[in-house]
KOLDRENSE-604017 format. One record per residue (C-alpha): residue in one letter; x, z negated, y negated. Coordinates in steps of 0.5 Angstrom, whole numbers, padded with zeros to 4 digits, always signed. Each point is the difference from the previous one (the first is absolute). Example, Ala and Ser with C-alpha at 12.3 -4.5 7.8 and 13.67 -1.06 7.14 Angstrom:
BEGIN
a+0025-0016+0009/s+0002+0002-0007/
//
This chain:
BEGIN
m+0266-0139-0267/a+0002-0004+0006/s+0006-0004+0001/k+0006+0006-0001/f+0008-0001-0001/g+0000-0007+0003/l-0005-0002-0004/a-0007-0005+0002/g-0005+0000-0005/g+0006+0002-0006/i+0004-0006+0003/p+0007+0001+0004/e-0002+0000+0008/r+0007-0005+0001/r-0004-0005-0005/v-0007+0001+0004/r+0003-0001+0008/p+0001-0007-0001/i-0006-0002-0002/w-0004+0004+0005/d+0005-0003+0005/a-0002-0006-0002/i-0008+0001+0000/d+0002+0003+0008/s+0003-0006+0002/r-0006-0004-0004/q+0005-0004-0003/f-0004+0000-0007/k+0003-0005-0004/n+0006+0004+0001/a-0004+0005-0001/l-0003-0002-0007/k+0008-0002-0003/l+0002+0006+0001/s-0006+0004-0003/t+0000-0006-0006/s+0008+0003-0001/l-0002+0007+0001/l-0005-0002-0006/t+0005-0001-0005/k+0004+0007+0001/f-0007+0003+0000/p-0005-0004-0004/n-0006+0006-0001/s+0002+0003+0007/p-0008+0001+0004/y+0003+0001+0006/a+0005-0007-0001/l-0006-0004-0002/a-0005+0003+0006/l+0006-0003+0005/k-0001-0006-0003/a-0007+0000+0000/l+0000+0001+0007/i+0006-0005+0002/l-0005-0005-0003/e-0007+0002+0003/r+0005-0001+0007/m+0001-0007-0003/g-0007-0001-0001/k+0000-0001-0007/s-0005+0005-0001/d-0002-0002-0008/e+0007+0001-0002/a+0000+0007+0004/l-0006+0003-0004/s+0003-0002-0006/v+0006+0004+0001/c-0004+0006+0003/l-0004+0000-0006/i+0007+0000-0005/a+0003+0005+0005/k-0006+0005-0001/d+0000-0001-0008/c+0008+0002+0000/l-0003+0007+0004/y-0005+0001-0005/k+0004-0001-0007/s+0006+0005+0001/d-0001+0007+0001/s+0007+0000+0003/m-0001-0005+0005/l+0002+0002+0007/m-0007+0001+0003/d+0001+0001+0007/d-0004-0002+0007/l+0005-0005+0002/t-0001-0005-0006/l-0007+0002+0001/s-0001-0001+0007/t+0003-0007-0001/l-0005-0002-0005/q-0005+0002+0005/i+0002-0004+0005/v-0001-0006-0004/f-0006+0001-0002/q-0003+0002+0007/r+0003-0007+0002/l-0002-0004-0006/h-0008+0003+0001/h+0001-0003+0007/c+0003-0006-0002/k-0005-0006+0001/i+0002-0003-0006/a-0002+0006-0005/r-0008-0001+0001/t-0001+0000-0008/l-0001+0006-0004/i+0007+0003+0002/v-0002+0001+0007/f-0005+0007-0003/m+0007+0002-0005/e+0006+0000+0005/l-0002+0006+0004/d-0003+0004-0006/l+0008-0002-0004/a+0003+0003+0006/t-0004+0006+0000/s+0000+0001-0008/c+0008+0000+0000/y-0001+0006+0005/d-0005+0003-0004/y+0004-0001-0006/a+0006+0004+0003/c-0003+0005+0003/t-0004+0002-0007/k+0008-0002-0003/f+0003+0005+0006/p-0006+0005+0003/n+0004+0003+0003/n+0003-0005+0004/s-0002+0001+0007/e+0003-0007+0002/l-0003-0003-0005/m-0007+0003+0002/m+0002-0002+0007/g+0000-0007-0002/l-0006+0000-0004/f-0004+0003+0006/n+0003-0007+0004/c-0003-0004-0006/y-0006+0003+0002/v+0000-0001+0007/r+0001-0007-0001/e-0006-0001-0004/y-0005+0005+0005/s-0002+0004-0006/f-0001+0007+0004/v-0002+0004-0005/k+0006-0001-0004/q+0004+0001+0006/q-0003+0007+0000/q+0000+0001-0007/t+0008-0002+0000/a+0002+0004+0007/i-0003+0006-0003/k+0004+0000-0006/m+0006-0001+0005/y-0002+0006+0003/k-0001+0004-0006/l+0007-0002-0002/s+0004+0002+0006/g-0005+0004+0004/e+0002-0005+0007/e-0004+0001+0005/r+0000-0008+0001/f-0003-0002-0007/l-0006+0005+0002/l-0002-0005+0006/w+0002-0006-0004/a-0006+0002-0004/v-0003+0002+0006/c+0000-0006+0003/s-0003-0004-0006/i-0006+0004+0000/q-0001-0002+0008/l+0002-0007-0002/q-0006+0000-0006/q-0005+0003+0007/a+0004-0005+0004/t-0001-0007-0004/a-0008+0002-0002/i-0001+0001+0008/i+0002-0007+0001/t-0004-0003-0004/i-0006+0004+0002/i+0003-0001+0008/t+0000-0007-0001/v-0006-0002-0002/q-0005+0005+0005/r+0005-0001+0006/k+0005-0006+0000/i+0007+0000+0003/f+0001-0004+0006/m+0006+0003+0004/p+0006-0005+0001/l+0006+0002-0005/q+0007+0001+0005/s+0005+0001-0005/i+0002+0003-0007/p+0002+0006+0000/q+0006+0003-0001/v+0003+0005-0004/q+0003+0006+0004/v+0005+0004-0003/q+0001+0004+0005/v-0007+0002+0003/q+0000+0001+0008/t-0007+0001+0001/l-0005+0003-0006/n-0007-0004+0000/p-0005+0004-0004/i-0001-0005-0007/p-0007-0005+0001/k-0006+0004-0001/m-0004-0002-0005/v-0008+0003-0003/l-0002+0003-0006/c-0003-0005-0005/g-0004+0004-0005/n+0001+0006-0004/g+0007-0003-0004/g+0002+0000+0007/d-0001+0007+0002/k+0003+0003-0007/l+0007-0005+0001/l+0001+0003+0007/l-0002+0007-0002/l+0006-0001-0006/a+0004-0002+0006/e-0001+0006+0004/g+0001+0004-0006/l+0007-0003-0002/i+0002+0001+0007/k-0002+0007+0001/k+0002+0002-0007/h+0008-0004+0003/v-0001+0004+0007/a-0001+0007-0003/a+0006-0001-0005/h+0004-0003+0004/s-0003-0002+0007/l+0002-0007+0003/h+0006-0003+0003/d-0002-0007+0002/s-0004-0001+0007/e-0003-0006-0004/a-0002+0004-0005/l-0004+0004+0004/i-0003-0006+0004/v-0003-0002-0007/y-0003+0008-0001/l-0004-0001+0006/s-0002-0007-0002/i-0003+0003-0007/l-0003+0006+0004/e-0003-0006+0005/q-0003-0004-0005/q-0004+0006-0003/l-0002+0001+0008/k+0003+0007-0002/f+0002+0000+0008/n+0001+0008+0001/d+0004+0000-0006/a+0005-0005+0003/l+0000+0003+0006/e+0002+0007-0004/v+0006-0004-0003/l+0002-0003+0006/s+0000+0007+0005/g+0004+0002-0007/n+0007+0001-0001/l-0001-0007-0003/g-0001-0002+0008/s+0007+0000+0001/l+0002-0005-0004/l-0002-0005+0005/m+0005+0000+0005/i-0002-0005+0005/e-0005+0005+0004/v-0005-0006+0002/d-0001-0002-0007/k-0002+0007-0001/l-0005+0000+0005/r-0003-0007-0002/i-0002+0003-0006/q-0003+0007+0003/g-0004-0004+0005/r-0003-0005-0005/l-0002+0006-0006/l-0003+0004+0006/a-0004-0006+0003/r-0002-0001-0008/v-0003+0009+0000/c-0003-0002+0007/d+0004+0005+0003/y+0000-0005+0006/t+0003+0005+0006/s+0007+0002-0004/a+0000-0008-0002/a+0001-0002+0007/s+0004+0006+0002/v+0005-0003-0006/y-0001-0007+0003/q+0002+0002+0007/k+0006+0003-0003/i+0002-0007-0003/l-0002-0004+0006/e+0004+0005+0005/l+0006-0002-0005/c-0002-0007-0001/p-0004-0002+0006/d+0000-0008-0002/d-0003+0002-0007/w-0007-0004+0001/e-0003+0001-0007/c+0001+0008+0002/l-0003-0001+0006/l-0007-0003-0003/h+0001+0006-0005/y+0001+0005+0006/l-0007-0002+0004/g-0003-0001-0006/c+0000+0007-0002/l-0001+0002+0007/l-0007-0003+0000/e-0001+0002-0007/d-0001-0007-0003/d+0002+0000-0007/s-0001-0008-0001/t+0007-0001+0000/w+0001+0004-0006/r-0007-0003-0003/n+0003-0008+0001/g+0006+0003-0004/g+0004+0000+0007/p+0002-0003+0006/n+0003-0008-0001/r+0007+0001-0002/d+0002-0006+0002/s+0005+0001+0005/i+0000-0007+0003/h-0008-0001+0002/l-0003+0006+0003/p-0005+0003-0003/m-0007-0002+0002/v-0004+0007-0002/l-0007-0001+0003/d-0004+0004-0004/c+0002+0007+0003/n-0006+0005-0003/f+0000+0005+0006/s-0007+0000+0002/h-0001+0007-0003/l+0004+0004+0006/t-0004+0003+0006/d+0002-0004+0007/e+0003+0007+0002/l+0004+0000-0006/f+0002-0007+0001/d+0002+0000+0007/s+0005+0006-0002/r+0003-0003-0005/i+0001-0007+0003/s+0003+0004+0006/n+0005+0003-0005/a+0002-0007-0002/s+0001-0003+0006/a+0004+0006+0003/f+0004+0001-0007/v+0001-0009+0001/n+0001+0001+0007/k+0006+0006-0002/l+0003-0005-0004/q+0000-0006+0005/e+0004+0004+0005/d+0005+0003-0005/n+0002-0007-0003/d-0001-0004+0006/n+0004-0006-0004/n-0003-0007+0001/s+0001-0001-0008/m-0005+0005-0002/r-0006-0003+0000/g-0004+0006-0005/p-0002+0005+0006/y-0003-0006+0004/l-0003-0003-0006/a-0004+0007+0000/s-0002+0000+0006/l-0003-0007-0001/e-0003+0003-0007/i-0003+0006+0004/e-0004-0004+0004/r-0003-0004-0006/r-0002+0006-0003/k-0003+0002+0006/h-0004-0007+0000/l-0002+0001-0008/y-0002+0007+0002/g-0005-0002+0006/k+0005+0002+0005/h+0002-0006+0003/n+0003-0002+0007/d+0001-0007+0000/d+0005+0000+0006/e+0004+0006-0003/l+0002-0005-0006/v+0001-0005+0004/e+0005+0004+0004/a+0003+0002-0006/l+0001-0006-0003/v+0003-0003+0007/q+0005+0005+0000/y+0002-0001-0007/f+0001-0007+0001/h+0005+0002+0006/r+0004+0003-0004/f+0000-0004-0006/g-0002-0006+0001/h+0006-0004-0001/l+0000+0002-0007/t-0003-0005-0005/c-0004+0006-0003/c-0004+0001+0006/s-0006-0005-0002/s+0000+0003-0006/d+0000+0007+0002/i-0005-0001+0005/e-0005-0004-0005/m-0004+0005-0003/f-0002+0004+0007/l-0002-0006+0003/q-0005-0001-0005/v-0004+0007+0003/l-0001-0004+0007/t-0005-0004+0002/a+0002-0007+0003/d+0000+0001+0006/k+0004+0006+0000/k+0005-0004-0005/t+0000-0006+0007/e+0001+0006+0004/f+0006+0003-0003/l+0003-0008-0001/e-0001-0001+0007/k+0004+0007+0001/v+0007-0002-0004/m-0001-0006+0003/d+0001+0001+0007/s+0006+0005-0002/l+0003-0005-0003/n+0005-0004+0005/i+0002-0006-0004/d+0003-0004+0006/s+0005+0006+0001/a+0007-0001-0002/v+0001-0002-0009/s+0000+0006-0003/i-0001+0002-0008/k-0005+0006+0002/v-0004-0005+0004/l+0000-0005-0006/g-0003+0005-0004/q-0005+0002+0004/s-0003-0007+0001/i+0000-0001-0007/t-0004+0006-0001/v-0005-0002+0005/g+0000-0007-0003/k-0002+0003-0007/i-0005+0005+0003/e-0003-0006+0003/e-0001-0003-0006/m-0002+0006-0004/i-0006+0001+0005/g-0001-0007+0000/n-0001-0002+0008/i+0004-0006+0000/y-0003-0003-0006/k-0006-0001+0005/l+0003-0004+0006/p-0001-0007+0001/e+0004-0005-0004/a+0004+0000+0006/e+0001+0007+0002/l+0003+0000-0008/v+0004-0005+0001/h+0004+0003+0007/y+0000+0007-0004/a+0004-0004-0006/v+0004-0002+0006/k+0002+0006+0003/m+0002+0003-0007/v+0005-0005-0001/d+0002+0000+0007/i+0001+0008+0000/y+0005-0002-0007/c+0004-0005+0003/k+0002+0004+0007/n+0002+0006-0005/l+0004-0005-0004/p+0006+0003+0003/l-0001+0008-0003/s+0002-0003-0007/k+0006-0003+0002/d+0005+0004-0003/l-0004+0002-0006/d+0002-0001-0007/p-0002-0006-0004/q-0004+0004-0005/e-0003+0003+0005/s-0007-0002+0002/i-0001-0003+0008/h-0003+0004+0005/g-0008-0001+0001/e-0001-0005-0006/d-0007+0004+0000/l-0002-0004+0005/l+0002-0007-0003/s-0005+0002-0006/m-0005+0003+0006/a-0001-0007+0003/s+0000-0003-0007/n-0006+0004-0002/v-0003-0003+0007/l+0001-0007-0002/v-0002+0001-0006/q-0006+0003+0002/l+0000-0006+0005/y+0000-0004-0005/w-0006+0004-0004/r-0005-0001+0006/t+0002-0008+0002/r+0003-0002-0007/n+0005-0004+0005/t+0006-0001-0005/g+0004+0000+0006/y+0000+0008+0000/f+0001+0001-0007/m+0006-0004+0000/e+0003+0003+0007/a-0001+0006-0004/i+0004-0002-0005/m+0005-0003+0005/l+0001+0008+0003/l+0001+0003-0006/e+0006-0005-0002/f+0003+0001+0007/g+0001+0008-0001/l+0002-0001-0007/k+0005-0006+0003/i+0003+0006+0005/w+0000+0005-0005/r+0003-0005-0005/f-0004+0002-0006/k+0002-0003-0007/s-0005+0002-0005/l-0004+0006-0002/d+0004+0005-0004/v-0006+0002-0004/k+0002+0004-0006/n-0001+0008-0004/i-0006+0003+0002/l-0001-0005+0006/m-0002-0006-0006/e-0006+0005-0002/s-0002+0001+0007/v+0001-0006+0005/l-0001-0005-0006/h-0007-0002+0003/l+0002-0002+0005/i+0002-0006-0004/l-0002+0000-0008/p-0008-0003+0002/q+0002-0006+0004/m+0006-0001-0006/l-0005+0000-0005/a-0005-0005+0003/s+0007-0005+0001/p+0002-0005-0003/f+0007+0003+0000/y+0001+0002-0007/a+0007+0001-0001/d+0001+0005+0007/l-0007+0004-0003/n+0003+0001-0007/n+0005+0003+0003/l-0003+0004+0004/l-0004+0003-0005/k+0006+0000-0005/d+0005+0005+0006/y-0007+0004+0001/l-0001+0001-0007/k+0007+0002-0001/f+0001+0005+0004/m-0007+0003-0002/d+0002+0000-0007/d+0007+0002+0002/h-0003+0006+0003/f-0004+0002-0006/r+0007+0000-0004/e+0003+0004+0005/s-0005+0005+0002/a+0001+0005-0006/d+0007+0000+0001/l-0001+0002+0007/t-0005+0005-0003/f+0005+0004-0004/v+0005+0000+0006/a-0005+0003+0003/y+0000+0005-0006/r+0007+0001+0000/h+0001+0002+0007/r-0006+0005+0000/n-0004-0005+0005/y-0006+0001-0003/s-0004-0002+0006/k+0003-0007-0001/v-0003+0000-0008/i-0006+0000+0002/e+0001-0005+0006/f+0003-0005-0004/v-0005+0000-0006/q-0005+0000+0005/f+0003-0007+0004/k+0002-0003-0007/e-0008+0001-0001/r-0001-0002+0006/l+0003-0007-0001/q-0002-0001-0007/h-0008+0000+0003/s+0002-0004+0006/s-0006-0006+0001/q+0006-0005+0003/y+0004+0001-0007/l-0005-0001-0004/v-0002-0007+0004/s+0007-0002-0001/r+0000+0002-0007/v-0007-0006-0002/e+0002-0005+0006/t+0007+0000-0003/s-0003-0003-0007/i-0005-0004+0004/l+0006-0003+0003/q+0004-0002-0006/l-0006-0003-0003/k-0001-0004+0007/q+0008-0002-0001/n-0002-0003-0007/a-0007-0003+0000/d+0002-0006+0000/n+0003+0000-0007/i-0004+0004-0006/e+0006+0001-0004/e+0003+0004+0005/e-0006+0004+0003/e-0001+0002-0008/g+0007+0003+0000/v-0001+0003+0007/l-0007+0004-0003/e+0003+0001-0006/s+0005+0004+0004/m-0005+0004+0004/n-0004+0002-0007/c-0005-0005+0001/g-0002+0003+0006/t-0003+0006-0005/h+0003+0006+0004/f-0003-0004+0007/v-0006+0001-0003/e+0000+0008-0001/l+0002+0000+0007/s-0006-0003+0002/n-0004+0004-0004/e+0003+0006+0003/i+0001-0002+0007/g-0007+0004+0003/s+0003+0007-0003/k+0007+0000+0001/s+0003+0002+0006/l+0002-0003+0006/t+0005+0001+0005/f+0001-0005+0006/n+0007+0002+0003/e+0000-0006+0006/d+0002+0003+0006/l-0006-0004+0003/q+0002+0003+0007/i+0005-0006+0001/r-0005-0005+0000/p-0002-0004+0006/w-0007+0002+0003/w-0003-0007-0003/a+0002+0002-0007/p-0002+0006-0001/t+0001+0000-0008/p+0003-0006-0004/e-0008-0001-0002/k-0001-0001+0007/n+0001-0005+0006/y-0004+0000+0006/l+0003-0007+0002/l-0004-0004-0006/d-0007+0003+0003/p-0003-0004+0006/f+0001+0004+0006/e-0005+0008+0000/g+0000+0001+0008/i+0006+0005+0000/s+0007-0002+0000/y+0002+0007-0003/c-0001+0001-0007/p+0003+0007-0001/k+0002+0002-0007/k-0005+0003-0004/d+0001+0005-0006/a-0002-0005-0006/a+0002+0003-0005/e-0007+0001-0004/k+0000-0007+0001/r+0007-0003-0002/d-0001+0005-0006/v-0006-0004-0002/h+0003-0006+0001/v+0008+0001-0003/r-0005+0003-0007/r-0004-0007+0001/v+0007-0005+0000/i+0003+0004-0005/g-0006+0000-0005/r-0002-0008+0001/k+0007-0002+0000/s+0003+0004-0006/l-0005-0003-0004/i+0003-0007+0001/p+0006-0001-0005/r-0004+0002-0005/l-0007-0005+0002/v+0006-0005+0000/y+0003+0002-0007/l-0008-0001-0002/s-0001-0005+0002/i+0006-0004-0003/q-0002+0003-0006/n-0007-0001+0000/t+0001-0007+0003/s+0005-0001-0007/a-0005+0003-0005/s-0006-0004+0003/l+0004-0007-0001/r+0004+0002-0007/e-0001-0005-0006/n-0002+0006-0004/l-0005+0003+0004/e-0007+0001-0004/v-0006-0002+0003/n-0002+0008+0002/g+0007+0001+0001/s+0006+0004-0002/v+0000+0008-0001/s+0007-0001+0005/s-0005-0004+0005/t-0006+0004+0000/k+0005+0006+0001/v+0004-0004+0006/s-0007-0003+0003/g-0004+0007+0000/e+0006+0004+0003/l+0001-0007+0006/k-0008+0002+0001/l+0001+0008+0000/l+0006-0002+0005/l-0005-0004+0004/e-0005+0005+0001/k+0005+0005+0002/y+0002-0005+0005/a-0007-0002+0002/k-0002+0006+0001/m+0006+0001+0005/l-0003-0005+0004/g-0007+0004+0000/f-0003-0004-0005/s-0003+0000-0007/l+0003-0006-0005/t-0006-0003+0000/d+0000-0001+0009/a+0007-0001+0001/i-0001-0006-0005/h-0007-0002+0003/e+0004+0001+0008/v+0006-0005-0003/s-0005-0005-0003/s-0003+0000+0006/g+0007-0002+0004/l+0000+0007+0003/q-0004-0002+0006/s-0004+0007+0001/s+0003+0005+0004/e+0006+0002+0004/g+0003+0004-0004/i+0001-0005-0005/v+0005-0003+0005/s+0004+0006+0001/d+0001+0000-0007/m+0001-0007-0001/i+0006+0000-0003/d-0002+0005-0006/w-0006-0004-0001/l+0003-0006-0001/n+0004+0003-0005/f-0006+0003-0003/a-0002-0007-0001/v+0006-0003-0004/f+0000+0006-0005/w-0007-0001+0000/n+0000-0008-0002/a+0006+0003-0005/w-0004+0005-0003/n-0006-0005+0000/l+0004-0005-0005/i-0002+0005-0006/s-0006+0004+0002/h-0003-0006+0002/d-0004+0005+0005/g+0001-0002+0006/d-0008+0001+0004/g-0002-0006-0004/h+0006-0004+0002/g+0004-0004-0005/p+0008+0000+0000/a+0000-0008+0003/d-0006+0004+0005/t+0005+0007+0002/w+0007-0006+0000/h-0004-0003+0006/i-0002+0005+0003/v+0007+0003+0001/n+0003-0006+0002/s-0005-0001+0005/l+0000+0008+0003/l+0008-0001+0000/h+0000-0007+0004/r-0006+0002+0004/y+0004+0007+0003/i+0006-0004+0000/l-0002-0006+0004/d-0004+0004+0004/k+0006+0004+0002/v+0005-0006+0002/k-0004-0004+0004/n-0001+0006+0004/m+0006+0001+0001/k+0003-0002+0007/p+0008+0001+0002/l+0004+0006-0002/i+0004+0000+0006/r-0006-0002+0004/f-0005+0006-0003/p+0003+0006-0002/g-0004+0004-0005/s-0003-0006-0005/d-0003+0001-0007/l+0008-0002-0003/p+0001+0006-0004/t-0007-0001-0003/l+0000-0007-0001/v+0008+0002-0004/k-0004+0005-0004/l-0006-0005-0002/v+0006-0005-0003/t+0005+0005-0003/e-0006+0005-0003/p-0007-0003-0002/l+0003-0007-0001/a+0006+0002-0004/w-0004+0004-0004/h-0005-0006-0002/s+0006-0005+0000/l+0003+0005-0006/v-0007-0001-0004/i+0001-0007+0000/q+0006+0001-0003/s-0001+0004-0005/c-0007-0005-0001/v+0005-0006-0001/r+0005+0003-0004/s-0005+0003-0005/c-0004-0007+0000/l+0006-0005-0002/p+0002-0001-0007/c+0005+0004-0004/g+0003-0002-0006/k-0002-0006-0005/k-0007+0004-0001/k-0004-0006+0002/k-0007+0003+0004/k-0007-0002-0003/s-0004-0004+0005/g-0008-0001+0000/g-0002+0007+0000/p-0002+0005+0006/t+0006+0003+0000/d+0004-0006+0002/q-0007-0002+0004/s+0002+0007+0004/t+0007-0001+0001/s+0000-0007+0002/l-0005+0002+0006/l+0004+0006+0001/a+0006-0005+0000/q-0004-0004+0006/a-0001+0006+0004/i+0007+0002+0000/r+0002-0007+0002/d-0005+0001+0006/t+0003+0006+0002/i+0007-0002+0000/g-0003-0005+0005/s-0003+0005+0004/l+0005+0005+0001/y+0006-0006+0000/s-0005-0003+0007/t+0000+0006+0002/v+0006+0003+0000/e+0003-0007+0004/c-0005+0001+0005/v+0004+0007+0001/a+0006-0004-0001/n-0001-0005+0005/w-0002+0005+0005/l+0006+0003-0001/r+0005-0006+0001/e-0004-0002+0006/e+0001+0006+0003/l+0007+0000-0002/k+0001-0007+0003/r-0001+0003+0008/p+0006-0001+0003/d+0003+0007+0001/d+0002-0002+0007/d-0008-0001+0001/n+0000+0008-0002/i+0005+0003+0004/e-0002-0004+0006/f-0007+0002-0001/i+0002+0007+0000/v+0004+0000+0006/s-0005-0004+0004/m-0005+0007-0001/q+0004+0004+0003/e+0000-0005+0006/q-0007+0001+0002/s-0003+0004+0006/g-0004+0005-0005/p+0005+0001-0006/g+0007-0001+0002/q+0000+0005+0006/v+0004+0005-0005/f+0005-0005-0002/q+0002-0002+0007/t+0002+0006+0001/v+0004+0001-0004/e+0003-0007+0001/k+0001+0002+0008/m+0003+0006-0003/r+0006-0004-0004/s+0001-0005+0006/s+0001+0007+0005/i+0005+0004-0006/n+0005+0004+0004/e+0006+0000-0007/a+0003+0006+0005/e-0007+0004-0001/v-0003-0001-0007/g+0008+0000-0003/s+0003-0007-0004/r-0004+0002-0007/i-0007+0000+0003/s+0002-0006+0005/q+0002-0004-0006/a-0006+0001-0003/l-0004-0002+0005/k+0004-0007+0001/s-0001-0002-0007/w-0007+0001+0000/s-0005-0006+0000/p-0007+0000-0001/e+0001-0006-0004/d+0004+0003-0005/v-0006+0004-0001/a-0004-0005+0000/r+0004-0004-0005/k+0000+0007-0004/i-0008+0000+0000/s-0001-0007-0002/g+0005+0000-0005/g-0003+0006-0003/q-0007-0004-0001/r+0004-0004-0002/t+0003+0003-0006/i-0007+0003-0002/l-0003-0006+0000/a+0006-0003-0005/e+0000+0005-0004/f-0008-0001+0000/l+0001-0007-0002/c+0006+0001-0006/i-0006+0004-0003/c-0005-0006+0001/e+0004-0005-0003/a+0003+0005-0007/k-0007+0000-0001/m-0002-0008+0001/k+0006+0000-0005/s-0003+0004-0005/l-0006-0002+0001/t+0003-0008-0001/a+0003+0002-0007/v-0006+0003-0002/k-0004-0006+0001/l+0005-0005-0003/q-0001+0006-0006/i-0008-0001-0001/a+0001-0007+0001/q+0003+0000-0008/l-0007+0002-0002/
//
């Protein structure tokens, strides 16, 4: 039924090819012209219509594209003689899928589009039940919908029709996906995922190394039956036709493993089917794992020993070997060692206490002998595995209680001598240092420092060893116990080593990193420690100067963040941007991130189907799990919510525009649903926290904002549970904001509507009731009942320290409470006029307190400017929206005259006075902020630059800077090369100071624009209410 005899969808291919050429070259206008011409000759051709729809969608005309698609669908259904080919249907499917993810199609149509594509294929398969191409198209539709049950059913039909092995495996894989998606939900609720993402997996058509399908756990009797069905299908096929593909065997073994049928899997692997695994090491890895799962540790250890003889640098296999040798089942009980090849696994929960001393000694002795043999047979300096194994053996002796600290220290020293020049050396030995006492750690450090000859000739190896020693010192924390003067000297030494070794980078490509640049980061860490300890701003500025100096030499232009880096490193900047006045930049940042995520969700199904077609079934599972992981990303949810709040902030000065924004987000109802679900919703944390600085181990924590705690080194702690609770609380509260803003506007309008009944209309009662429910929920998130929260607000929010830490949320609550009280009159005994005064006083007090406590930003970094920005752009902005709604409702409309003298008129008059007072209060509050900003901006740039540079000429701060200046003055272009020489000569501390000062001025100027816009809006509202 597909294209044949030179036809494409029933049309001669010579007429279709120019259209596709125009589409491929993105000449959509020309393509549309050709398509229109084609339709004049073939007006009822579904394929011609599908082509036009595709072109319209690419041109951004989604509504027209959908209309043409529906016409094409009708043409397919009306005529039984119409050619029903896969080319036409696949083109329609592409358009329907792209429309499904189009942002402008967020109506009821969005739920129809994928169903339309599926219904077309379903109809075609019904009409031509023996057409495998059409059935594959239907299967692809179900892949796009992630409808695993229907995938399974369709694949079974194709298998029965053709008997092909691949369709059987498609069905079995669909069964595994039914298991996997259920387990993802369970696992992420019980055990949150925090591993950083490194890259989006790509399909490998030619498999070089066979990886087993990720292990999954059974879930209930239904899961057992599905797996039994999958096993039965494969067994029946094997009995009749055997298996012919290595991936098919991997799937078969994984089905048996999921049912804990390890002996059966071993039997299959050792039989004729085992010959499908052409790579011996892959087969041995599976065999060793299965033997370990049946507790045949002796045989498993023998298998892993064979693997290590073939691949001696396989660290994961080394851990398996030691685990089996010591009959330690913790590796298998915990789901296997960490598969992250970058960060070595920290397997500290070994379990071999059941071994007798004699048996333990014997097996450790055998392990040591084997590892020593590996080292002798593979005397290759780049092979770290066998030498790490020696350290692991010593660590396990410690865990068993038979430790010899001297032997471990000596082993660590030997490892340093061999691999100390590598960047990974410090992270390699970190977990082994943990078992040593503080004295032994110091002894090890002294030994490696004694063996290091820093004053020797310049070499990359010595430089690498120097960097490793510095990282070990940071890890142990000894240097941070030094007095201030010695700590400064340490930073100077790091910079001096860097400068002396610059000639090593003479011939490097401009894109390559400069040798020893880690030394500048380490010196900057020390300077930041000194700033935290002394609160001397000079150290902080010197750290910035030093980093800018390093970037100048490297000629760093911009941080190229793309693809999965958007998910794993965005946490370095997003929290700061959310608290900044840079609305346009924040909007672009969120837009780019959400576009990447949405694009991946759209394309992941295509990748999955490609994996199916190429019979790479392990990738099928991987792609689906990866997509599920991204969909549950905490950062993704936060960005969705923050994008909506940003839109509300940007339009808060114009109530008509704000209402348009609220309407586009369905008045915030979807976000309320998110808030209701967030408590039970599974979240994944995909941020790479390893790259964060010590003073900010998570996006929520910054030690530099707190008083010095008596130490100057804060190791990164696993704050997983705290992060989870914090993020859920943030998402839960902020998800309510759009709906609360909408209801506050509606409630205010209802309270002042001319035809409002005395006891309130039905609609106003409904709005007020929902607003109360959300306020109760918001108060509960703050840890109070609604009554207690109202009492706290009425009392001025002065009762506890916890309230201060959540000040923005409390002031938001106060604003929305005031809006609700306009109708409810249930404000803890306070009338509407009273609540206006309470909210005005709170905003005025807290904003002015921040302004009074603000110091010059250049001289006092770490000021509370972000909080001040949030106070003005959130609670104050929502309060101004309530005012705008009140004034708009109070203004006379039409020719109808208002009755005067009644209680309603008197109430309106009192409210109007309260609104006038509120406008005056808010205006004066914002004006104070604007005046402070203007005064800061009046400071001459030259004064700021002079102040920054002068701080580098002191006896404390400035010594590192003086080292850099000394090197610059004595630079020899022949030694470092022209590129580095020119960079050093062009670097200027004044330029860095100008950049710092300019950055601060930009922030203040942006904030001033926001304040002036609010003052202008309040002035306009004031003129409107003057008409009353």
